[in-house]
N, C-alpha and C positions, 0 to 999 in steps of 0.2 A: 504494500500500500504506500502510495506516494506521501500521504500525510504522516504516516509513521516514520518514514525515512527522513522527512524534513524535521520532525520533532527530535529524532535521534541526532541528526547533525547539529541542530541548534543546542540540544542538551550537552552534547560532547564539547562543542565550542565553549560554552559557558563553564563546563567542568574543568577544561584545560586551563582557563585563565583564573580559576578560583571563585567564580561567581556562583556559589553553591545554591543560593535561593533561586536564581533563574534556571539553573540546571535541574533542580528538583521540580520546578514547575513544568519543564519540558518532559521530564521522565514520567511525572504524574499524568500529564496529558496523554502520553503514550499508553499508560495503563487504562485510562478511561476509554481508549479506543480498542485496546486488546489486553484484557485482564491476565492473559497468559504470557505476556511479553517477557521473556527471560532477560534480554538486555536491560529493559527498564527496571525489572525487579532487582537485578544485580547492582546497577548503578545507584538506585535508591537506597539499597542496603549499604553500599559504600558511603553514601552521603550521611546516612544515619549514624554509622560507626564513627565517622569523622567528627560528628557532633556529640559523641559519647552516649548515644542512644542505642546501646548494644542489644537490648531486648527487641526493639523495633527492627534493627538491622538483622538480627537472627531470624525473626519471622519472615522477612522478605527474602533472605538468601535461602531459607529452607524451601520456600515456594519455588524459587528458581531451580534449586538442586533437584527437586522432585521431577521437574520437567526435563532436565539435562543432567542426570546423575553421573555421567562420565567426565564432565567438564572440570578440569583440574583447578582453574582459578576460582570457581564456585566452591569447590571442596576446601580449598585453603582458607578462603574467607569464612566459610561455614565453621571450620575448626577454630579459627580466631575468635569468632563471635561466641561460640560455645565456651571457650576458655574465659572470655571477658564476662560472661554471665554465670560462671561457675557451674556449667553443665558439662 
């Protein structure tokens, strides 16, 4: 979907320059269009973790990992979030 692609590109551009609020808005808009979007779930999880919200980050990355269980970057982030939440 072209809208998802544009939101992804916009979100990543904001993410790269450290504009986390704008990046979060773009990734949340992606989820509004596609609740199963692994890239959006993963990036939102990273944003939550950066802000110290590890339980929210864990919930998001678990949803992403359920859809792509072989993806190494998701598994590493999942493990980190579990450690930070004492799980």
